[in-house]
C-alpha positions in Angstrom: -64.0 -82.4 2.7 -62.2 -79.7 4.6 -58.9 -80.5 6.2 -58.5 -80.3 10.0 -56.1 -77.4 9.5 -58.7 -75.4 7.5 -61.4 -76.0 10.1 -59.0 -74.9 12.9 -58.1 -71.7 11.0 -61.7 -70.8 10.4 -62.4 -71.3 14.1 -59.6 -69.0 15.0 -60.8 -66.3 12.7 -64.3 -66.5 14.2 -63.0 -66.2 17.7 -60.8 -63.2 16.7 -63.8 -61.5 15.1 -65.8 -61.9 18.3 -63.0 -60.6 20.5 -62.5 -57.7 18.2 -66.2 -56.8 18.4 -66.0 -57.0 22.2 -63.1 -54.6 22.2 -65.2 -51.8 20.5 -66.2 -49.1 23.0 -69.8 -49.1 24.0 -71.9 -46.2 22.6 -72.1 -43.3 25.0 -75.2 -43.3 27.1 -77.0 -40.0 27.5 -76.3 -38.5 30.9 -79.3 -38.6 33.3 -81.1 -35.3 33.3 -80.6 -33.3 36.5 -83.8 -32.6 38.3 -84.8 -29.0 37.8 -85.5 -27.4 41.2 -89.0 -26.1 41.6 -89.3 -22.4 41.3 -90.3 -20.8 44.5 -94.0 -19.8 44.5 -94.4 -16.1 44.0 -95.2 -14.3 47.3 -98.7 -13.2 47.6 -99.1 -9.5 47.9 -99.7 -8.4 51.4 -103.3 -7.7 52.1 -104.1 -4.1 52.9 -107.1 -2.2 54.0 -108.3 -0.1 51.0 -111.5 0.7 49.3 -112.6 -1.7 46.6 -110.5 -4.6 48.1 -111.6 -7.5 50.2 -111.2 -7.2 53.9 -107.6 -8.3 54.7 -108.8 -11.2 56.8 -110.2 -12.1 60.2 -108.9 -11.0 63.6 -109.9 -12.0 67.1 -110.4 -9.0 69.4 -111.6 -9.3 73.0 -115.3 -8.7 72.9 -116.1 -6.4 75.9 -119.7 -5.6 75.5 -122.8 -6.6 73.4 -123.1 -9.4 71.0 -123.1 -13.2 71.7 -119.5 -13.3 72.7 -119.1 -10.9 75.6 -115.9 -11.4 77.6 -114.5 -13.7 74.9 -112.0 -13.5 72.1 -113.9 -13.8 68.8 -113.7 -12.9 65.1 -116.3 -10.3 64.5 -116.0 -10.4 60.7 -116.3 -14.2 60.6 -119.4 -14.1 62.8 -121.1 -11.6 60.5 -120.3 -13.3 57.2 -121.4 -11.6 54.0 -123.8 -9.1 55.6 -123.1 -5.4 55.6 -121.0 -4.2 58.5 -119.1 -1.2 59.9 -115.7 -1.6 61.6 -114.6 1.4 63.7 -111.0 1.4 64.9 -110.4 4.0 67.6 -106.8 4.7 68.8 -106.4 6.0 72.3 -109.8 7.6 72.4 -110.8 10.0 75.2 -114.4 9.0 75.8 -115.0 12.1 77.9 -113.3 14.5 75.5 -115.1 17.4 73.9 -114.8 15.7 70.5 -118.0 13.7 70.5 -117.8 12.3 67.0 -117.0 8.7 68.1 -119.7 8.4 70.8 -122.2 10.1 68.5 -121.4 7.8 65.6 -121.8 4.7 67.8 -125.1 6.0 69.1 -126.4 6.7 65.6 -125.3 3.3 64.3 -126.8 1.6 67.3 -130.2 3.3 66.8 -130.2 2.4 63.1 -129.5 -1.2 63.8 -132.1 -1.4 66.5 -134.8 0.3 64.3 -133.9 -1.5 61.0 -133.1 -5.1 61.9 -134.0 -6.3 58.4 -131.0 -4.5 56.9 -128.8 -7.1 58.8 -126.3 -4.3 59.5 -123.8 -4.8 62.3 -121.2 -2.5 63.8 -118.0 -3.3 65.7 -115.9 -0.7 67.5 -112.4 -1.9 68.1 -110.4 0.2 70.7 -106.6 0.3 70.6 -104.4 1.7 73.4 -100.6 2.4 73.3 -100.2 0.6 76.7 -101.9 -2.6 75.4 -99.3 -4.3 73.3 -100.8 -7.8 73.5 -104.5 -8.1 74.2 -104.2 -11.7 75.0 -101.2 -11.7 77.4 -101.5 -8.3 79.0 -104.5 -9.2 81.2 -104.1 -6.4 83.7 -103.8 -3.7 81.1 -106.8 -5.1 79.3 -108.9 -5.1 82.4 -107.9 -1.5 83.1 -109.7 -0.4 80.0 -113.0 -2.3 80.6 -114.6 0.4 82.8 -114.3 3.1 80.1 -116.0 0.9 77.5 -118.6 -0.2 80.1 -119.5 3.5 80.6 -119.7 4.0 76.9 -122.1 1.1 76.6 -124.3 2.4 79.5 -124.2 6.0 78.4 -126.9 8.0 80.1 -127.9 9.8 76.9 -128.3 6.6 74.9 -127.0 3.3 75.9 -125.6 1.0 73.3 -127.5 -2.2 72.7 -126.2 -3.6 69.4 -122.8 -2.1 68.6 -120.1 -4.5 69.8 -117.3 -2.9 71.8 -113.9 -4.7 71.5 -110.3 -4.4 72.6 -107.3 -5.3 70.5 -103.7 -4.4 70.0 -102.1 -2.6 67.1 -99.4 -5.3 66.4 -102.1 -8.1 66.3 -104.2 -6.0 63.8 -101.2 -5.2 61.7 -100.3 -8.9 61.4 -103.9 -9.5 60.2 -103.6 -6.8 57.6 -105.3 -4.0 59.4 -102.5 -1.5 59.6 -104.0 1.7 61.2 -101.8 4.8 60.7 -101.1 6.3 64.2 -102.0 9.8 62.8 -105.7 8.8 62.6 -107.6 8.7 65.8 -110.6 7.0 64.2 -110.9 4.9 61.1 -114.3 3.9 59.9 -114.5 1.0 57.5 -117.8 0.2 55.7 -118.0 -3.2 54.0 -120.4 -5.6 52.4 -119.9 -9.2 51.3 -116.4 -8.8 53.0 -115.4 -6.1 50.5 -114.5 -2.6 51.6 -116.9 -0.1 50.1 -115.8 3.1 51.9 -113.2 4.3 54.5 -113.5 7.4 56.6 -110.6 8.8 58.7 -110.2 11.7 61.1 -107.7 12.7 63.6 -107.7 16.2 65.2 -110.4 17.4 67.4 -113.1 19.1 65.3 -115.5 21.9 66.1 -119.0 20.8 66.9 -120.4 21.7 63.4 -117.5 19.8 61.7 -117.9 16.8 63.9 -121.6 16.7 63.2 -121.0 16.8 59.5 -118.5 13.9 59.8 -121.1 11.7 61.5 -123.8 12.7 59.1 -121.6 11.9 56.1 -121.0 8.4 57.4 -124.6 7.7 58.4 -125.8 9.0 55.0 -123.6 6.5 53.3 -124.8 3.7 55.6 -128.5 4.5 55.0 -128.4 5.1 51.2 -125.7 2.7 50.0 -124.4 0.2 52.5 -127.5 -1.0 54.3 -130.6 0.9 52.9 -133.9 0.0 54.5 -136.3 -1.7 52.2 -140.0 -2.1 53.3 
């Protein structure tokens, strides 16, 4: 039988052992991982107007004449969907000028659309003027250009029935991806399924024969490749 002194000594040793164990430093805990900041998404390349690429996007010009949306702001490309189309951008055009490439091209396109509705071709002429900085806000300036486009629509030689005549501003088009170089008076964009197939540009006044060849080149491309007529 153990003596009281032996029991007390054993108890003291046990307590000491427990206290010694409590004095040991706790194992180091791993530091919490710092959240890794998300990498910024790479910027999308700016859409540009070029052959072989999709149209940069939609834009909403003021529809002056022809089409379902006369006297309204409306996206001509959205309206026409995946069908073949022609976009003509004309910068500060002089409708009564000797250079008749633009009026002649519009008349040729209009006649082809009227005669060949099964091709589903549409054409949209967008007119830009230096004094029209904002086609939405500059009401008075916008109204001042309506007469010239009205005369173009009602031309005595051949009025336009199908080609949609529009007004827009260069800053608005540039924001939408349609940056038209000021050196070009007219830029003609042929597209199908919202993809650009061909771009024609011209600036200086051409002699009558040169102007005729320019229009013929565009119309040949339209008839043979963009929107050929199939019986």
